[in-house]
C-alpha positions as CSV (number, residue, x, y, z in Angstrom):
1,X,1.7,36.4,22.3
2,X,0.2,36.6,25.7
3,X,2.6,36.6,28.5
4,X,0.4,34.4,30.6
5,X,1.3,31.5,27.9
6,X,4.8,31.2,29.2
7,X,3.7,30.5,32.9
8,X,3.4,27.0,34.0
9,X,0.0,25.5,34.4
10,X,-1.7,28.1,32.2
11,X,-3.0,25.9,30.0
12,X,-4.2,23.7,32.4
13,X,-5.8,26.7,34.2
14,X,-7.1,28.0,30.8
15,X,-8.8,24.8,30.0
16,X,-10.7,24.6,33.4
17,X,-11.9,28.2,33.0
18,X,-13.2,27.7,29.5
19,X,-15.6,24.8,30.8
20,X,-13.4,22.0,29.4
21,X,-12.2,18.8,31.1
22,X,-8.6,17.4,31.2
23,X,-8.5,13.4,30.7
24,X,-6.2,10.7,32.2
25,X,-3.8,8.4,30.7
26,X,-2.5,5.9,32.7
27,X,-2.4,8.1,35.8
28,X,-1.3,11.3,33.6
29,X,-3.5,14.2,33.8
30,X,-3.6,15.8,30.2
31,X,-4.9,18.5,28.1
32,X,-8.0,17.4,26.0
33,X,-5.8,18.1,22.9
34,X,-3.9,15.2,21.3
35,X,-1.5,16.0,18.2
36,X,-2.0,13.2,15.6
37,X,0.8,11.3,14.2
38,X,1.8,12.4,10.6
39,X,3.9,10.3,8.4
40,X,7.5,10.2,7.0
41,X,9.0,12.9,9.0
42,X,6.2,15.4,9.5
43,X,5.6,14.6,13.3
44,X,8.9,13.5,14.7
45,X,10.5,14.5,18.1
46,X,10.3,18.1,17.7
47,X,6.7,18.7,17.6
48,X,5.5,15.8,19.8
49,X,8.2,17.0,22.4
50,X,7.1,20.3,22.0
51,X,3.3,19.3,22.7
52,X,4.0,17.0,25.5
53,X,6.1,19.6,27.2
54,X,2.7,21.7,27.3
55,X,1.1,18.8,29.2
56,X,-0.7,17.1,26.2
57,X,0.0,13.8,24.2
58,X,2.0,14.2,21.3
59,X,2.8,11.7,18.7
60,X,5.6,10.8,16.5
61,X,5.0,8.8,13.3
62,X,7.3,6.1,13.1
63,X,7.7,5.8,9.1
64,X,10.9,6.5,7.6
65,X,12.6,9.0,10.0
66,X,16.3,8.3,8.8
67,X,15.0,11.5,6.3
68,X,15.7,13.7,9.1
69,X,19.1,12.5,10.0
70,X,21.6,13.6,7.2
71,X,24.2,10.9,8.3
72,X,21.6,8.1,8.2
73,X,20.6,9.6,4.6
74,X,24.3,9.5,3.5
75,X,24.4,5.9,4.4
76,X,21.2,4.9,2.9
77,X,20.1,7.2,0.4
78,X,22.4,6.1,-2.6
79,X,21.3,2.5,-2.1
80,X,19.7,0.7,-4.9
81,X,20.2,-2.6,-5.9
82,X,22.6,-3.9,-3.4
83,X,21.2,-7.2,-1.8
84,X,21.1,-5.9,1.6
85,X,19.4,-2.4,0.6
86,X,16.4,-3.3,2.5
87,X,17.9,-4.3,5.8
88,X,20.4,-1.8,5.9
89,X,17.4,1.1,5.3
90,X,15.0,-0.6,8.0
91,X,18.0,-0.4,10.2
92,X,18.8,3.1,9.7
93,X,14.9,3.9,10.3
94,X,15.1,1.9,13.5
95,X,18.0,4.1,14.7
96,X,16.5,7.3,13.7
97,X,12.9,6.1,15.7
98,X,15.0,6.0,18.7
99,X,16.7,9.2,18.2
100,X,13.4,10.9,17.7
101,X,11.7,9.5,20.4
102,X,14.5,10.3,23.1
103,X,14.5,13.8,21.5
104,X,10.6,14.1,22.2
105,X,11.0,12.6,25.8
106,X,13.9,15.2,26.6
107,X,11.9,18.2,25.1
108,X,8.9,17.0,27.2
109,X,11.0,17.0,30.4
110,X,8.5,14.7,32.1
111,X,5.4,16.4,31.3
112,X,2.6,15.3,29.1
113,X,2.7,11.9,27.0
114,X,5.2,11.0,24.2
115,X,3.2,8.5,21.8
116,X,4.6,6.8,18.7
117,X,2.2,6.2,15.9
118,X,3.0,2.9,14.0
119,X,0.9,1.9,11.1
120,X,-0.4,-1.7,11.0
121,X,0.1,-1.5,7.2
122,X,3.8,-1.2,7.1
123,X,6.0,-4.0,6.6
124,X,8.3,-3.1,9.3
125,X,5.3,-2.9,12.0
126,X,6.5,-5.4,14.5
127,X,9.9,-4.0,14.6
128,X,8.6,-0.3,15.1
129,X,6.4,-1.3,17.9
130,X,9.1,-3.2,19.5
131,X,11.7,0.0,18.9
132,X,9.2,2.4,20.4
133,X,8.7,0.1,23.6
134,X,12.5,-0.4,24.2
135,X,13.2,3.4,23.4
136,X,10.8,4.6,26.1
137,X,7.5,5.8,24.3
138,X,4.7,6.1,26.7
139,X,2.2,5.2,24.4
140,X,1.7,3.3,21.1
141,X,-0.7,4.5,18.6
142,X,-1.9,1.9,15.7
143,X,-4.0,2.6,12.9
144,X,-4.2,1.7,9.3
145,X,-5.4,-1.9,10.2
146,X,-6.9,-3.5,13.1
147,X,-4.2,-4.0,15.9
148,X,-5.5,-7.2,17.3
149,X,-1.8,-8.3,17.9
150,X,-0.6,-5.3,20.1
151,X,-1.3,-6.5,23.4
152,X,1.1,-9.4,22.9
153,X,3.6,-7.3,21.3
154,X,3.7,-5.1,24.2
155,X,4.1,-7.7,26.8
156,X,6.9,-6.7,29.1
157,X,5.8,-3.3,28.9
158,X,2.7,-2.9,31.2
159,X,3.2,0.9,31.6
160,X,2.8,1.8,28.1
161,X,-0.5,2.8,26.8
162,X,-2.0,1.1,23.8
163,X,-4.4,3.0,21.9
164,X,-5.9,1.9,18.7
165,X,-7.3,4.2,15.9
166,X,-10.7,3.1,14.9
167,X,-13.6,4.6,12.9
168,X,-17.0,3.2,13.9
169,X,-18.6,1.3,16.8
170,X,-18.0,-2.0,14.9
171,X,-14.5,-1.4,14.7
172,X,-14.4,-0.5,18.6
173,X,-16.4,-3.7,19.7
174,X,-14.1,-6.0,17.6
175,X,-10.8,-4.7,19.1
176,X,-12.2,-4.6,22.7
177,X,-13.5,-8.2,22.7
178,X,-10.4,-9.5,21.0
179,X,-8.0,-7.9,23.4
180,X,-10.3,-8.6,26.7
181,X,-9.7,-12.2,25.8
182,X,-6.1,-11.5,25.7
183,X,-6.4,-9.9,29.4
184,X,-6.1,-6.3,28.2
185,X,-8.3,-3.5,27.4
186,X,-7.3,-0.5,25.1
187,X,-6.0,2.5,27.2
188,X,-7.9,4.9,25.1
189,X,-9.4,4.8,21.4
190,X,-9.3,7.2,18.9
191,X,-12.6,7.5,16.9
192,X,-11.4,9.0,13.6
193,X,-13.7,10.2,11.0
194,X,-13.1,9.1,7.5
195,X,-15.2,12.0,5.9
196,X,-13.3,14.7,8.0
197,X,-9.5,13.6,8.5
198,X,-6.3,13.7,6.5
199,X,-3.8,10.8,5.6
200,X,-5.0,7.2,5.2
201,X,-8.7,7.2,6.1
202,X,-10.8,4.4,8.1
203,X,-13.0,3.2,5.5
204,X,-12.9,0.4,2.6
205,X,-13.9,2.6,-0.3
206,X,-14.4,6.2,-1.1
207,X,-17.7,5.9,-1.4
208,X,-18.2,4.4,2.4
209,X,-16.6,7.9,3.6
210,X,-20.0,9.6,3.5
211,X,-21.5,6.7,5.7
212,X,-23.3,8.3,8.6
213,X,-22.0,5.4,10.9
214,X,-18.7,7.4,11.2
215,X,-20.7,10.6,12.5
216,X,-19.3,11.2,16.3
217,X,-23.2,12.0,17.3
218,X,-23.7,8.2,15.7
219,X,-20.5,6.4,16.8
220,X,-19.7,8.0,20.3
221,X,-23.3,7.0,22.0
222,X,-23.1,3.3,20.6
223,X,-19.7,2.7,21.6
224,X,-20.7,4.1,25.0
225,X,-23.4,2.0,25.1
226,X,-21.3,-1.2,24.3
227,X,-18.7,-0.3,27.2
228,X,-21.8,-0.2,29.6
229,X,-22.9,-3.6,28.4
230,X,-19.6,-4.9,28.6
231,X,-19.2,-3.5,32.0
232,X,-16.0,-1.5,31.4
233,X,-18.0,2.0,31.4
234,X,-15.8,4.9,32.5
235,X,-12.7,2.7,31.9
236,X,-11.5,3.8,28.4
237,X,-11.2,7.2,27.2
238,X,-12.5,8.2,23.7
239,X,-10.5,10.7,21.6
240,X,-12.6,12.0,18.5
241,X,-10.5,13.0,15.6
242,X,-11.3,14.7,12.2
243,X,-12.7,18.0,11.3
244,X,-11.9,19.8,14.9
245,X,-10.5,23.3,14.9
246,X,-12.0,25.2,17.6
247,X,-12.9,25.4,21.2
248,X,-16.7,25.0,20.7
249,X,-15.6,21.6,18.7
250,X,-14.0,20.3,21.7
251,X,-16.6,21.6,24.1
252,X,-19.3,19.8,21.8
253,X,-17.8,16.5,21.6
254,X,-16.8,16.7,25.5
255,X,-20.5,16.5,26.0
256,X,-21.4,14.0,23.8
257,X,-19.2,11.8,26.0
258,X,-15.5,12.1,24.3
259,X,-12.5,13.0,26.8
260,X,-10.2,14.7,24.4
261,X,-9.5,15.4,20.6
262,X,-6.9,14.7,18.1
263,X,-6.0,17.4,15.4
264,X,-3.1,16.8,12.9
265,X,-3.1,19.2,10.1
266,X,-3.4,22.3,12.3
267,X,-0.1,21.0,14.1
268,X,1.6,20.4,10.6
269,X,1.2,24.0,10.3
270,X,2.9,25.2,13.5
271,X,6.4,26.4,13.9
272,X,7.7,23.3,15.5
273,X,6.6,20.8,12.8
274,X,9.4,18.7,11.6
275,X,8.8,19.2,7.9
276,X,10.2,22.1,5.5
277,X,8.4,25.6,5.6
278,X,7.1,25.0,2.6
279,X,5.4,21.7,3.1
280,X,3.6,24.0,5.9
281,X,2.7,26.7,3.3
282,X,0.9,24.0,1.0
283,X,-1.4,22.9,3.8
284,X,-1.9,26.2,5.0
285,X,-2.8,28.0,1.8
286,X,-5.0,25.0,0.6
287,X,-8.6,25.6,0.2
288,X,-11.5,23.0,0.5
289,X,-11.6,22.7,-3.3
290,X,-8.1,21.9,-3.4
291,X,-8.6,18.7,-1.4
292,X,-9.2,15.6,-3.3
293,X,-9.9,11.6,-2.2
294,X,-7.9,8.9,-4.1
295,X,-6.9,5.6,-3.1
296,X,-3.6,5.3,-1.9
297,X,-1.0,2.7,-2.6
298,X,-1.7,1.0,0.7
299,X,-5.1,0.5,-1.0
300,X,-6.8,2.6,1.7
301,X,-8.9,5.7,0.6
302,X,-6.9,8.9,1.6
303,X,-7.5,12.8,1.5
304,X,-4.5,15.2,0.2
305,X,-4.0,18.5,-1.5
306,X,-4.3,18.5,-5.2
307,X,-0.7,19.4,-5.9
308,X,0.7,19.2,-9.5
309,X,1.9,15.7,-8.7
310,X,-1.2,14.3,-7.7
311,X,-3.3,16.2,-10.3
312,X,-1.1,14.5,-12.7
313,X,-1.4,11.1,-10.9
314,X,-5.2,11.1,-11.1
315,X,-5.1,12.1,-14.8
316,X,-3.1,8.9,-15.3
317,X,-4.6,6.4,-12.7
318,X,-6.8,4.5,-14.8
319,X,-4.0,3.8,-17.4
320,X,-1.8,3.3,-14.9
321,X,-3.9,0.4,-13.0
322,X,-4.4,-1.2,-16.6
323,X,-0.8,-2.0,-16.7
324,X,-0.3,-3.1,-13.1
325,X,2.1,-5.8,-12.7
326,X,4.1,-7.2,-10.2
327,X,7.4,-5.5,-9.5
328,X,10.6,-7.8,-8.6
329,X,12.0,-5.3,-6.3
330,X,10.6,-2.0,-4.7
331,X,11.4,1.3,-6.3
332,X,12.7,2.6,-3.3
333,X,15.0,-0.5,-2.1
334,X,12.9,-1.3,0.9
335,X,9.5,-2.5,1.5
336,X,7.9,0.4,3.6
337,X,4.2,-1.3,3.2
338,X,3.2,-5.0,3.8
339,X,1.2,-4.9,0.6
340,X,1.8,-2.1,-2.2
341,X,-0.2,-1.4,-5.1
342,X,3.0,-0.4,-7.4
343,X,5.4,-3.3,-6.2
344,X,2.8,-6.1,-5.8
345,X,0.9,-5.0,-9.0
346,X,-2.6,-5.0,-7.6
347,X,-4.6,-2.8,-9.8
348,X,-7.3,-1.8,-7.1
349,X,-4.9,-0.3,-5.1
350,X,-2.7,3.0,-6.0
351,X,0.0,2.9,-8.5
352,X,2.6,5.1,-7.1
353,X,5.6,5.0,-4.4
354,X,3.8,6.3,-1.5
355,X,7.2,6.7,0.6
356,X,8.7,8.7,-2.2
357,X,6.0,11.2,-2.8
358,X,5.4,11.6,1.0
359,X,9.5,12.3,1.0
360,X,9.4,14.8,-1.7
361,X,6.4,16.6,0.6
362,X,8.7,16.5,3.6
363,X,11.2,18.2,1.9
364,X,9.0,20.9,0.7
365,X,9.0,20.0,-3.1
366,X,5.6,21.1,-3.9
367,X,5.9,19.8,-7.8
368,X,6.5,16.3,-6.9
369,X,4.8,15.7,-3.3
370,X,1.8,14.3,-1.7
371,X,0.6,16.7,0.9
372,X,-2.1,14.9,3.1
373,X,-4.5,17.6,4.6
374,X,-7.6,17.3,6.9
375,X,-11.1,18.8,5.7
376,X,-11.4,21.5,8.5
377,X,-10.5,24.7,8.0
378,X,-7.3,25.9,10.2
379,X,-7.6,27.8,13.2
380,X,-5.2,30.8,12.0
381,X,-5.7,30.3,8.3
382,X,-2.6,30.5,6.1
383,X,-0.3,32.0,9.3
384,X,2.5,29.6,10.8
385,X,2.2,30.2,14.4
386,X,3.9,28.4,17.6
387,X,2.2,25.1,19.1
388,X,1.8,27.2,22.2
389,X,-0.8,29.6,20.4
390,X,-2.5,26.7,18.9
391,X,-3.1,25.0,22.0
392,X,-4.0,28.3,24.0
393,X,-6.7,29.1,21.1
394,X,-8.3,25.5,21.2
395,X,-8.2,25.4,25.0
396,X,-10.5,28.7,25.4
397,X,-8.0,31.7,24.9
398,X,-10.5,34.3,24.2
399,X,-13.5,32.5,25.3
400,X,-15.2,33.6,28.3
401,X,-15.7,31.1,31.3
402,X,-18.9,29.6,31.8
403,X,-21.3,31.2,34.0
């Protein structure tokens, strides 16, 4: 690694020298690369805190973080039919969320921003938002549904940045108008492209992923024009997510009017990622032909690596949907999703336990896990490198200064 990488302010100097712009989030000047939230322990305190310490926004995912804490798993991992199993597991996850936020803030040392991603689709959405606020999160990022109630939930925490994840101009217009009536505007908006992102995708059906309305060249100008007509031009930074893997992508999107970009998978294969080394290797070695789109248990299109488990599931998917029926109780003893295809017997949704399969992935169990991945090639191929190397590469290390 270049010795200069360890010098304070190096990445900020590199950003400016390579022609990129920093961006501002509630008075904090940030590097124009955001680390996206990745669920069930993949992006937790270590990864988010490391990213923030470099002067960027690092993001924890709030879902089922107890899996990273042996003491909490010892208290909850055996629970099955107990009447209080769900409440006990939910309480343990809030303890884990508090621990991971505080770990990230300690690692950040007052630099950057520590954010928490909370999925609107989870049953504990409200509790996770409140715990994140009380534990000191500096930003809340909400996707997998329209967070129309986020301003009310964040009442009493006016300094916390509120950032919805949306996929097209129509979604942006709806959220901004609803929030404005409540006296609050988003502090930034993540515009995520369903055809290029990993994990749960912001489209109603798999076929919709190809719709050109999601293309940044279409969506960004429409959003900026909407801001202009609303009289809020320049007040809400846009963060583009999906398919971004190099300095040139960032420069192109900033020219289009975006302030920053978000990457997930590229951070999932860093040394500081909170997942098992096998998890990182699966993502790093996956080829475009290895990726597949399917409907998840949350009822949303999703993109992941075609592992042995996912290949078997896809072969059996039609049969499983034909025999879908409502379960009396969640297989994992707690309801991680507000609406679950397997638990609720909804044939149009995925018929598997998403928390279980993502848990296997976190632990590096290649034959059993569900490994979400974005569509873009990785900056360092199959190499697992430090976060600092990734940030320097994206921000212009090796790129000639403009002019």
